[in-house]
C-alpha positions in Angstrom: 0.0 0.0 0.0 2.8 2.4 0.8 4.5 1.8 -2.6 1.2 2.3 -4.4 0.5 5.5 -2.5 3.9 6.9 -3.1 3.7 6.1 -6.8 0.3 7.6 -7.2 1.5 10.8 -5.4 4.5 10.9 -7.8 2.1 10.5 -10.8 0.0 13.4 -9.6 3.1 15.6 -9.3 4.4 14.7 -12.7 1.1 15.2 -14.5 1.6 19.0 -14.3 4.5 18.6 -16.8 2.1 17.2 -19.5 4.1 14.1 -20.1 3.1 11.8 -22.9 4.4 8.5 -21.5 5.7 7.2 -18.1 8.3 4.5 -17.8 8.6 2.9 -14.3 12.3 2.0 -14.2 11.9 0.2 -10.8 11.1 -3.4 -10.4 9.4 -3.0 -7.1 7.2 -0.1 -8.3 6.4 -2.1 -11.4 5.4 -5.1 -9.4 3.2 -3.4 -7.0 1.9 -0.1 -8.5 1.8 -0.5 -12.3 -1.9 -1.4 -12.5 -2.9 1.5 -10.2 -0.7 3.9 -12.2 -2.2 2.7 -15.5 -5.7 3.1 -14.1 -5.0 6.8 -13.1 -2.8 8.0 -15.8 -4.0 9.7 -19.0 -1.0 8.4 -21.0 0.7 5.0 -21.5 2.6 3.7 -18.5 5.2 0.9 -18.9 7.1 -1.0 -16.3 10.5 -2.9 -16.4 9.0 -6.3 -15.6 7.2 -6.4 -18.9 10.4 -5.5 -20.7 12.4 -8.2 -18.8 9.8 -10.8 -19.7 9.7 -9.7 -23.4 13.5 -9.8 -23.6 13.5 -13.3 -22.1 10.9 -14.5 -24.7 13.0 -13.0 -27.5 16.4 -14.4 -26.3 15.5 -17.7 -24.7 13.6 -20.0 -27.0 14.2 -23.2 -25.0 11.6 -22.9 -22.2 13.3 -25.6 -20.1 16.5 -23.6 -19.6 17.3 -22.2 -16.1 16.4 -18.6 -15.4 17.6 -16.7 -12.4 15.8 -13.5 -11.3 17.7 -11.3 -8.9 15.9 -8.4 -7.3 14.9 -6.8 -4.1 13.0 -8.8 -1.4 9.8 -6.9 -2.3 10.1 -7.7 -6.0 10.8 -11.3 -5.4 8.0 -11.6 -2.9 5.5 -10.2 -5.5 6.4 -13.1 -7.7 5.6 -11.0 -10.8 8.6 -12.2 -12.8 7.9 -15.8 -11.9 4.2 -15.6 -12.7 4.7 -13.9 -16.0 7.5 -16.3 -17.1 5.5 -19.3 -16.0 2.5 -18.0 -18.0 4.8 -18.0 -21.1 5.7 -21.6 -20.6 9.1 -21.2 -18.9 9.5 -24.0 -16.3 12.8 -23.5 -14.4 12.6 -20.1 -12.8 14.7 -19.4 -9.7 14.4 -16.1 -7.7 16.9 -14.7 -5.4 16.3 -11.7 -3.1 19.4 -9.6 -2.9 19.0 -7.5 0.2 22.1 -5.4 -0.3 21.6 -4.9 -4.0 19.7 -1.6 -3.8 21.9 0.1 -1.2 25.0 -0.8 -3.2 23.7 0.6 -6.4 22.4 3.7 -4.7 25.8 4.3 -3.2 27.5 3.8 -6.5 29.3 0.7 -5.5 29.8 -1.1 -8.9 33.2 -2.8 -8.3 34.9 -4.8 -5.6 
């Protein structure tokens, strides 16, 4: 609920800039708030989970190959990647919550 509320407040703020499209470049926001944002917005709203699944479909034709999804705890808990990939016929999907992933990226730690 907090994620959805925050995203809807952000949408309300950005609508004053008369944008024509919104890309949610955050897995967690895409997992939890995309439907709510699409319902409220007066323009197309896209999330990164859709793009990740579409890229998998294009790149991995053998649906029995192993797929590993790494993301925040919240994204993994949502099971959005797993559900969408399963619905496309992929059978070996593993998901790993990486608790330190976001803080490391936000702090600019890319090596070491």
